[in-house]
C-alpha positions in Angstrom: 21.5 -5.1 0.0 21.1 -2.2 -2.6 18.5 -1.9 -5.2 16.9 0.8 -7.5 13.7 1.5 -8.6 12.5 3.3 -11.7 9.6 6.0 -11.0 7.3 8.2 -12.7 6.6 12.0 -12.3 10.4 12.6 -11.0 11.3 15.9 -12.6 13.6 18.1 -10.4 15.4 18.5 -7.3 12.6 19.4 -5.2 10.9 16.1 -6.2 14.5 14.5 -5.2 14.6 16.3 -1.9 10.8 15.3 -1.1 11.6 11.7 -1.9 14.8 11.5 0.1 13.0 13.1 2.8 10.2 10.6 3.0 12.5 7.4 2.5 14.9 8.7 5.4 11.9 8.0 7.6 11.5 4.2 6.7 13.5 2.0 9.2 16.5 0.0 7.9 16.8 2.2 4.5 19.9 3.9 3.8 22.4 5.2 1.4 19.3 6.9 -0.5 20.5 8.4 -4.0 18.1 10.0 -6.7 19.0 10.2 -10.2 16.4 12.8 -11.8 17.7 12.4 -15.3 17.3 8.5 -15.3 14.1 8.6 -12.9 15.8 6.4 -10.4 15.8 5.8 -6.8 18.5 3.7 -5.3 19.0 2.7 -1.8 20.2 0.1 0.4 17.8 -2.2 2.7 17.9 -4.7 5.4 15.1 -7.2 4.0 12.7 -7.5 1.4 10.0 -6.2 3.6 11.8 -2.8 3.9 12.2 -2.4 0.1 8.4 -3.1 -0.5 7.8 -0.3 2.2 9.8 2.4 -0.3 7.8 1.1 -3.3 4.6 1.7 -1.1 5.9 5.2 0.1 6.9 6.3 -3.3 3.6 5.6 -4.5 1.7 7.3 -1.9 3.5 10.3 -2.2 3.1 10.2 -6.1 6.1 8.7 -7.5 4.8 5.3 -8.7 7.4 2.7 -10.1 7.1 2.2 -13.6 5.2 -0.7 -13.5 2.5 0.6 -11.5 -0.5 2.7 -13.1 0.4 6.5 -13.1 -3.1 8.0 -12.3 -3.8 11.6 -12.5 -4.0 11.2 -8.5 -0.4 10.3 -8.4 0.8 13.1 -10.9 -1.3 15.6 -8.5 0.5 13.8 -5.3 4.1 14.5 -7.3 3.1 18.1 -8.0 2.5 18.7 -4.3 5.6 16.5 -3.2 7.7 18.5 -5.9 6.4 22.1 -4.5 7.1 21.1 -0.8 10.7 19.8 -1.7 11.5 23.0 -3.4 10.2 24.9 -0.3 12.1 22.8 2.1 15.4 23.1 0.5 
């Protein structure tokens, strides 16, 4: 199945690179596509548990979905994730 999540703090290719790398680590997740302009993360998954794992991972690395709280901690995590993504390109 395929779905998309609208996220907060997604600003550039560095962010997209980090998100792609981290989501690739989740079992049964594939076809990851990041649309920076729309702040949208799209992916294919096998079951709902996997889809929830993606949402949890995004929040953990600083990119909470639009229906989650975007705390100062999330913003700081996304800044670090963004910088890491830019360095690993």
